[in-house]
C-alpha positions as CSV (number, residue, x, y, z in Angstrom):
1,X,0.0,0.0,0.0
2,X,2.9,2.4,0.5
3,X,4.0,2.3,-3.2
4,X,0.4,3.0,-4.2
5,X,0.2,6.0,-1.8
6,X,3.4,7.4,-3.2
7,X,2.3,7.2,-6.9
8,X,-1.1,8.6,-6.0
9,X,0.7,11.6,-4.6
10,X,2.6,11.9,-7.8
11,X,-0.6,11.9,-9.9
12,X,-2.6,14.2,-7.5
13,X,-3.4,17.7,-8.5
14,X,-4.8,19.4,-5.4
15,X,-2.8,20.4,-2.3
16,X,-5.4,18.6,-0.2
17,X,-4.7,15.3,-2.0
18,X,-1.0,15.8,-1.7
19,X,-1.3,16.4,2.0
20,X,-3.5,13.3,2.4
21,X,-1.1,11.0,0.5
22,X,1.9,12.5,2.3
23,X,0.3,11.8,5.7
24,X,-0.7,8.2,4.7
25,X,2.8,7.5,3.4
26,X,4.5,8.7,6.6
27,X,2.1,6.8,8.8
28,X,2.5,3.6,6.9
29,X,6.3,3.8,6.7
30,X,6.5,4.4,10.4
31,X,4.1,1.5,11.1
32,X,6.3,-0.7,8.9
33,X,9.4,0.4,10.8
34,X,7.6,-0.4,14.1
35,X,7.1,-4.0,13.0
36,X,10.9,-4.6,13.0
37,X,10.3,-6.9,10.0
38,X,13.5,-6.7,8.0
39,X,12.1,-8.7,5.1
40,X,9.3,-6.2,4.7
41,X,11.9,-3.4,4.7
42,X,13.7,-5.1,1.9
43,X,10.5,-5.4,0.0
44,X,9.8,-1.7,0.5
45,X,13.3,-0.8,-0.8
46,X,12.6,-2.9,-3.9
47,X,9.3,-1.2,-4.5
48,X,10.8,2.3,-4.1
49,X,13.6,1.4,-6.4
50,X,11.1,0.4,-9.1
51,X,9.0,3.6,-8.6
52,X,12.1,5.8,-8.8
53,X,13.2,4.0,-12.0
54,X,9.8,4.5,-13.7
55,X,9.3,8.1,-12.5
56,X,12.9,9.2,-12.5
57,X,12.0,12.4,-14.4
58,X,9.1,13.4,-12.1
59,X,10.8,12.5,-8.9
60,X,13.2,15.5,-9.0
61,X,10.2,17.9,-9.2
62,X,9.0,16.7,-5.8
63,X,12.3,17.2,-3.9
64,X,10.5,19.3,-1.2
65,X,7.9,16.6,-0.7
66,X,10.5,13.9,-0.3
67,X,12.5,16.1,2.1
68,X,9.4,16.8,4.2
69,X,8.6,13.1,4.4
70,X,12.2,12.2,5.5
71,X,12.2,15.1,8.0
72,X,8.9,14.0,9.6
73,X,10.1,10.4,9.9
74,X,13.5,11.6,11.3
75,X,11.7,13.6,14.0
76,X,9.5,10.7,15.0
77,X,12.6,8.5,15.1
78,X,13.9,10.8,17.9
79,X,11.0,9.9,20.2
80,X,12.2,7.7,23.2
81,X,10.8,4.2,23.0
82,X,11.0,1.4,25.5
83,X,12.1,-2.0,24.0
84,X,13.5,-5.0,25.9
85,X,13.6,-3.0,29.1
86,X,15.6,-0.2,27.5
87,X,14.6,3.3,26.7
88,X,16.2,4.7,23.6
89,X,15.2,6.8,20.5
90,X,12.9,4.8,18.2
91,X,15.4,5.4,15.4
92,X,18.2,3.6,17.3
93,X,16.2,0.4,17.2
94,X,15.3,0.8,13.6
95,X,18.9,1.5,12.5
96,X,20.3,-1.3,14.7
97,X,17.7,-3.7,13.2
98,X,18.5,-2.6,9.7
99,X,22.2,-3.0,10.2
100,X,21.7,-6.6,11.3
101,X,20.6,-7.4,7.7
102,X,24.3,-7.2,6.7
103,X,25.7,-8.8,9.9
104,X,25.2,-12.4,10.9
105,X,26.4,-11.6,14.4
106,X,23.9,-8.8,14.9
107,X,21.0,-10.9,13.5
108,X,21.6,-13.4,16.2
109,X,19.3,-16.4,16.7
110,X,16.9,-15.3,14.0
111,X,19.4,-15.7,11.3
112,X,20.6,-19.1,12.4
113,X,16.9,-20.1,12.8
114,X,16.5,-19.3,9.1
115,X,19.4,-21.5,8.1
116,X,18.1,-24.3,10.2
117,X,14.6,-24.0,8.6
118,X,16.0,-23.8,5.0
119,X,18.3,-26.8,5.5
120,X,15.4,-28.8,7.0
121,X,13.0,-27.6,4.2
122,X,15.4,-28.8,1.6
123,X,15.6,-32.2,3.3
124,X,11.8,-32.4,3.4
125,X,11.8,-31.6,-0.3
126,X,14.1,-34.4,-1.1
127,X,11.9,-36.9,0.7
128,X,9.1,-36.4,-1.9
129,X,10.6,-34.3,-4.7
130,X,7.9,-34.7,-7.3
131,X,4.6,-34.1,-5.4
132,X,5.9,-32.9,-2.0
133,X,4.9,-34.0,1.5
134,X,1.5,-32.4,1.5
135,X,0.2,-28.8,1.8
136,X,0.2,-27.6,5.4
137,X,2.4,-30.3,6.8
138,X,5.7,-28.4,7.0
139,X,5.1,-27.3,10.6
140,X,4.5,-30.9,11.6
141,X,7.5,-32.4,9.7
142,X,10.1,-29.7,10.5
143,X,10.9,-30.9,14.1
144,X,11.8,-34.4,12.8
145,X,14.1,-33.1,10.0
146,X,16.0,-30.5,12.1
147,X,17.6,-33.1,14.4
148,X,20.7,-33.8,12.3
149,X,21.6,-30.1,12.3
150,X,21.2,-29.4,16.0
151,X,24.7,-30.6,16.7
152,X,25.7,-27.1,15.6
153,X,25.4,-25.0,18.8
154,X,24.2,-21.8,17.0
155,X,21.3,-23.8,15.4
156,X,19.8,-24.8,18.7
157,X,18.8,-21.4,19.9
158,X,15.4,-21.5,18.1
159,X,14.0,-24.8,17.1
160,X,10.5,-24.0,16.0
161,X,9.0,-23.0,12.7
162,X,5.5,-22.9,11.3
163,X,6.6,-22.2,7.7
164,X,9.7,-22.4,5.6
165,X,10.5,-18.7,5.7
166,X,11.0,-18.8,1.9
167,X,8.0,-19.0,-0.4
168,X,9.9,-21.2,-2.9
169,X,11.0,-23.8,-0.3
170,X,7.5,-23.6,1.2
171,X,6.0,-24.7,-2.1
172,X,8.8,-27.2,-3.0
173,X,8.7,-29.0,0.4
174,X,4.9,-29.3,0.4
175,X,3.9,-29.5,-3.2
176,X,7.1,-30.8,-4.8
177,X,8.5,-29.8,-8.2
178,X,5.0,-29.9,-9.7
179,X,3.6,-27.4,-7.2
180,X,6.7,-25.2,-7.4
181,X,6.6,-25.2,-11.2
182,X,2.9,-24.1,-11.1
183,X,3.8,-21.4,-8.6
184,X,6.7,-20.1,-10.6
185,X,4.5,-20.0,-13.7
186,X,1.9,-18.0,-11.8
187,X,4.6,-15.5,-10.7
188,X,5.9,-15.3,-14.3
189,X,2.4,-14.5,-15.5
190,X,1.8,-11.9,-12.8
191,X,5.1,-10.1,-13.6
192,X,4.5,-10.3,-17.4
193,X,0.9,-9.0,-17.0
194,X,2.1,-6.2,-14.7
195,X,4.5,-4.9,-17.3
196,X,1.8,-5.3,-20.0
197,X,-0.6,-3.1,-18.1
198,X,2.0,-0.4,-17.4
199,X,2.9,-0.3,-21.1
200,X,-0.6,-0.5,-22.6
201,X,-3.0,1.3,-20.3
202,X,-3.8,4.5,-22.0
203,X,-5.3,6.6,-19.2
204,X,-2.4,8.4,-17.4
205,X,-4.0,8.0,-13.9
206,X,-4.6,4.3,-14.4
207,X,-1.1,3.9,-15.7
208,X,0.2,5.6,-12.5
209,X,-1.9,3.3,-10.4
210,X,-0.6,0.3,-12.3
211,X,3.0,1.3,-11.5
212,X,2.1,1.7,-7.8
213,X,0.3,-1.7,-7.6
214,X,3.0,-3.5,-9.5
215,X,5.7,-1.9,-7.3
216,X,3.8,-3.4,-4.4
217,X,3.8,-6.8,-6.1
218,X,7.6,-6.6,-6.5
219,X,8.0,-5.7,-2.9
220,X,5.8,-8.5,-1.8
221,X,7.8,-11.0,-3.9
222,X,11.1,-9.7,-2.5
223,X,9.7,-10.0,1.0
224,X,8.8,-13.6,0.4
225,X,12.3,-14.6,-0.5
226,X,12.8,-14.8,3.3
227,X,9.2,-15.1,4.4
228,X,5.8,-16.5,3.3
229,X,3.6,-13.5,3.8
230,X,1.7,-14.4,0.6
231,X,0.0,-17.0,2.8
232,X,-0.7,-14.7,5.7
233,X,-4.4,-13.5,5.8
234,X,-4.0,-9.7,5.7
235,X,-1.0,-9.4,3.4
236,X,-2.3,-12.1,1.1
237,X,-5.7,-10.4,0.9
238,X,-4.2,-7.0,-0.1
239,X,-1.8,-8.8,-2.6
240,X,-4.7,-10.5,-4.5
241,X,-7.0,-7.5,-4.1
242,X,-4.3,-5.3,-5.8
243,X,-3.9,-7.8,-8.6
244,X,-7.6,-7.8,-9.1
245,X,-7.5,-4.0,-9.4
246,X,-4.5,-4.2,-11.8
247,X,-6.4,-6.6,-14.0
248,X,-9.3,-4.2,-14.3
249,X,-7.3,-1.2,-15.3
250,X,-7.8,-0.1,-18.9
251,X,-11.0,-2.1,-19.5
252,X,-14.3,-0.3,-20.1
253,X,-16.4,-2.5,-22.3
254,X,-19.4,-4.2,-20.8
255,X,-20.0,-7.9,-21.1
256,X,-23.4,-9.6,-21.0
257,X,-23.6,-13.2,-19.8
258,X,-26.7,-15.3,-20.4
259,X,-27.4,-17.6,-17.5
260,X,-28.6,-21.2,-18.0
261,X,-30.0,-23.5,-15.4
262,X,-26.6,-25.2,-15.0
263,X,-24.8,-21.8,-14.6
264,X,-27.4,-20.7,-12.0
265,X,-26.9,-23.9,-10.0
266,X,-23.2,-23.7,-10.3
267,X,-23.3,-20.0,-9.2
268,X,-25.5,-20.9,-6.2
269,X,-23.1,-23.6,-5.1
270,X,-20.1,-21.2,-5.4
271,X,-22.0,-18.6,-3.4
272,X,-22.7,-21.2,-0.7
273,X,-19.1,-22.4,-0.6
274,X,-17.9,-18.7,-0.5
275,X,-20.3,-18.0,2.4
276,X,-19.0,-21.0,4.3
277,X,-15.4,-20.0,3.7
278,X,-16.2,-16.4,4.8
279,X,-17.8,-17.8,8.0
280,X,-14.7,-20.0,8.6
281,X,-12.3,-17.1,8.0
282,X,-14.2,-14.8,10.3
283,X,-14.2,-17.4,13.1
284,X,-10.4,-17.9,12.5
285,X,-9.9,-14.1,12.6
286,X,-11.7,-13.8,16.0
287,X,-9.9,-16.8,17.3
288,X,-6.6,-15.2,16.5
289,X,-7.8,-11.9,18.1
290,X,-8.7,-13.8,21.3
291,X,-5.4,-15.8,21.3
292,X,-3.2,-12.7,21.0
293,X,-5.2,-10.9,23.7
294,X,-4.8,-14.0,26.0
295,X,-1.2,-14.4,25.1
296,X,-0.3,-10.8,26.0
297,X,-2.2,-11.1,29.3
298,X,-0.4,-14.4,30.1
299,X,3.0,-12.9,29.5
300,X,2.3,-9.6,31.2
301,X,4.0,-9.2,34.6
302,X,1.8,-8.8,37.7
303,X,-1.3,-9.9,35.7
304,X,-3.3,-12.8,37.1
305,X,-3.4,-15.8,34.7
306,X,-7.1,-16.0,35.4
307,X,-7.5,-12.9,33.1
308,X,-5.9,-14.7,30.1
309,X,-7.6,-18.0,30.3
310,X,-11.1,-16.9,29.1
311,X,-9.6,-15.4,25.9
312,X,-7.6,-18.6,25.2
313,X,-10.7,-20.8,25.9
314,X,-12.7,-18.6,23.5
315,X,-10.0,-18.9,20.8
316,X,-10.1,-22.7,21.2
317,X,-13.9,-22.7,20.8
318,X,-13.6,-20.7,17.6
319,X,-10.6,-22.6,16.1
320,X,-9.8,-25.9,17.8
321,X,-6.7,-27.1,16.0
322,X,-4.4,-24.1,16.6
323,X,-1.3,-25.4,18.3
324,X,0.0,-22.1,19.8
325,X,-3.3,-21.2,21.4
326,X,-3.8,-24.7,22.8
327,X,-0.3,-24.7,24.2
328,X,-0.8,-21.4,25.9
329,X,-4.2,-22.5,27.3
330,X,-2.5,-25.6,28.7
331,X,0.2,-23.5,30.3
332,X,-2.4,-21.3,31.8
333,X,-4.2,-24.3,33.4
334,X,-0.8,-25.6,34.6
335,X,-0.1,-22.2,36.3
336,X,-3.6,-22.3,37.9
337,X,-2.9,-25.8,39.2
338,X,0.4,-24.6,40.7
339,X,-1.3,-21.7,42.4
340,X,-3.9,-23.9,44.0
341,X,-1.3,-26.4,45.0
342,X,0.8,-23.8,46.8
343,X,-2.4,-22.4,48.4
344,X,-3.2,-25.8,49.9
345,X,-6.2,-26.6,47.7
346,X,-5.4,-30.0,46.3
347,X,-8.9,-30.6,44.8
348,X,-8.8,-27.5,42.6
349,X,-5.1,-28.2,41.8
350,X,-6.0,-31.7,40.6
351,X,-8.9,-30.3,38.5
352,X,-6.6,-27.8,36.7
353,X,-3.9,-30.5,36.1
354,X,-6.5,-32.6,34.3
355,X,-7.5,-29.5,32.2
356,X,-3.8,-28.9,31.4
357,X,-3.3,-32.4,30.2
358,X,-6.4,-32.2,28.1
359,X,-5.2,-28.9,26.5
360,X,-1.7,-30.3,25.9
361,X,-3.4,-33.2,24.1
362,X,-5.3,-30.7,22.0
363,X,-2.1,-29.0,21.1
364,X,-0.6,-32.3,20.0
365,X,-3.7,-32.9,17.9
366,X,-3.0,-29.7,16.1
367,X,0.8,-30.3,15.8
368,X,2.6,-33.3,17.3
369,X,6.1,-31.9,16.6
370,X,6.6,-29.5,19.5
371,X,9.0,-31.0,22.1
372,X,8.0,-28.6,24.9
373,X,4.3,-29.8,24.7
374,X,5.4,-33.3,25.6
375,X,7.9,-31.9,28.2
376,X,5.3,-29.9,30.0
377,X,2.7,-32.7,29.9
378,X,5.3,-35.1,31.3
379,X,6.0,-32.7,34.1
380,X,2.3,-32.6,35.0
381,X,2.1,-36.4,35.0
382,X,5.2,-36.5,37.2
383,X,3.5,-34.2,39.7
384,X,0.5,-36.6,39.7
385,X,2.9,-39.5,40.4
386,X,2.0,-41.0,37.0
387,X,5.6,-41.8,36.2
388,X,5.2,-44.3,33.4
389,X,3.2,-41.8,31.4
390,X,5.7,-39.1,32.3
391,X,8.5,-41.2,31.1
392,X,6.9,-41.8,27.7
393,X,6.3,-38.1,27.2
394,X,9.8,-37.1,28.3
395,X,11.1,-39.7,25.8
396,X,9.0,-38.1,23.0
397,X,10.4,-34.7,23.9
398,X,14.0,-36.0,23.7
399,X,13.3,-37.8,20.5
400,X,12.0,-34.6,18.8
401,X,14.8,-32.4,20.3
402,X,17.7,-34.5,21.4
403,X,19.5,-31.4,22.6
404,X,16.8,-30.2,25.0
405,X,18.5,-30.3,28.4
406,X,15.3,-29.7,30.2
407,X,13.8,-32.8,28.7
408,X,16.9,-34.8,29.3
409,X,17.0,-33.8,32.9
410,X,13.3,-34.5,33.4
411,X,13.7,-38.0,31.9
412,X,16.8,-38.6,34.0
413,X,14.9,-37.7,37.2
414,X,12.2,-40.2,36.3
415,X,14.9,-42.9,35.7
416,X,16.5,-42.1,39.1
417,X,13.2,-42.2,40.9
418,X,12.3,-45.5,39.2
419,X,15.8,-46.9,39.9
420,X,16.5,-47.4,36.2
421,X,20.2,-46.6,36.6
422,X,21.6,-48.0,33.4
423,X,19.3,-46.0,31.1
424,X,19.9,-43.0,33.3
425,X,23.7,-43.4,32.9
426,X,23.4,-43.6,29.1
427,X,21.2,-40.5,29.0
428,X,23.5,-38.4,31.2
429,X,26.6,-39.5,29.3
430,X,24.9,-38.2,26.1
431,X,24.0,-35.0,27.9
432,X,27.6,-34.3,28.9
433,X,28.5,-34.3,25.2
434,X,25.7,-31.8,24.5
435,X,26.6,-29.5,27.4
436,X,29.9,-30.4,29.0
437,X,29.8,-27.4,31.3
438,X,26.6,-28.3,33.1
439,X,27.6,-29.2,36.7
440,X,24.2,-30.8,37.5
441,X,24.6,-33.3,34.6
442,X,28.0,-34.3,35.9
443,X,26.8,-34.6,39.4
444,X,23.8,-36.8,38.4
445,X,26.0,-38.9,36.2
446,X,28.3,-39.4,39.2
447,X,25.3,-40.4,41.4
448,X,24.2,-43.0,38.8
449,X,27.7,-44.4,38.6
450,X,27.7,-44.8,42.4
451,X,24.5,-46.7,42.2
452,X,26.0,-48.9,39.6
453,X,29.2,-49.4,41.7
454,X,31.3,-47.5,39.1
455,X,33.1,-45.7,41.9
456,X,36.1,-44.5,39.9
457,X,33.9,-43.1,37.2
458,X,31.7,-41.4,39.9
459,X,34.7,-39.8,41.4
460,X,35.8,-38.3,38.1
461,X,32.3,-37.0,37.4
462,X,32.2,-35.2,40.8
463,X,35.6,-33.7,40.2
464,X,34.5,-32.4,36.9
465,X,31.4,-30.9,38.5
466,X,33.6,-29.2,41.1
467,X,36.0,-27.9,38.4
468,X,33.0,-26.2,36.8
469,X,31.8,-24.8,40.2
470,X,34.2,-25.2,43.1
471,X,31.4,-24.1,45.5
472,X,29.0,-26.8,44.4
473,X,28.1,-28.2,47.8
474,X,26.2,-31.3,46.6
475,X,29.1,-32.5,44.5
476,X,31.4,-31.9,47.5
477,X,29.3,-34.1,49.8
478,X,28.9,-36.8,47.1
479,X,32.7,-36.9,46.5
480,X,33.4,-37.0,50.3
481,X,31.1,-40.0,50.6
482,X,33.0,-42.0,48.1
483,X,36.0,-42.8,50.4
484,X,34.0,-44.3,53.2
485,X,32.0,-46.2,50.7
486,X,35.1,-47.6,49.1
487,X,36.4,-48.7,52.5
488,X,33.2,-50.5,53.2
489,X,33.3,-52.3,49.9
490,X,36.9,-53.3,50.5
491,X,36.1,-54.6,54.0
492,X,38.3,-52.0,55.8
């Protein structure tokens, strides 16, 4: 919409129109900056480049306008803004975020997450290269294809993705070469038709609008090189709406269609299907609205979780199979259970534990590939003394994400409680390779070795734990207990 606003300014005649489009442009650019979405910024840059190329002669006649827009944006950038518990000028965050595009170090976990997603998406594509793995299944398959890459420490910082973050890999992984070929042909036709309209539309105003719309299309396609906003509801709606407007430019002739019984029946069926789809999308929209409201309340400090739960429950009613909402709802129930448990109300705590388990199962029904769902559910089962079920869910969490130390420690604790020392030893040994600087893992491994009468190995484990933290009292006590134990074993 920003490119369209700019070209409408160029074509406007009155000062009122120029002021209106200037205001809209400034507001939309600032709103785009506030999203901190770097891919969208790249898309805007591509759109502006195309507009400047087309209107290079006119652009210089509006130098004052461009200066005023830049000046207003600059002044707004000076406004102090709070972000991540810091208060700095808004422009500082924008510039820092933009600079991270060219710096892998500044991009941090987000950049490495992209690499992890793209590598996994390519592997998914190779599994079914011709027809793909099925539309909508990327989010479910991704956790099982990322495992081989998690040995790289930088790739373990973010291990979730609900899309391929690249529209070409998104199509290739889910619809194969056939689907990607159709998609590329569609893009080719869109680009070809856009240039056709710009060249052939006779009306100057419509030609200007065509440039603005097509510039937006270019920006959207650039954005989707590292994103899939074509498949997001609001961006996707505006993308196809603008293409519809573009296709209607330059046409003035009227066409009369004669309806037969077959065409009327077909039209009625299409209207019914459209009505059902509209109803479904409205419900989904309100479900998302309730989810985000509940999510914000759940994460807000000093806000009772009771305020968030009704919104999350409403979102579940409107859209049952939405993994993020179901997961947050389950976490809300789990927090309520903990509150009642600490307050000495075991009946209410038990009730909310059951609700939490139900909601976690609903999250799994939506997407079985999130390791923390199984981890949290296992923790609830462990609290309920249902150790066999807890063990199975911890195992699933470790299977999905073999580098999750929380899941490994949880499963290890179940093994220790159940006196399954050999499986516990194998688990902790693997954990030491994942995180060799974790003192608790070494201490637990030492304890397991003691239980298995591997005294020398236990002594080494405790020494390593103390080398990591010389003030680790538990490891000190365990190590000091080894000498008396050895004397007893030796009959001294």
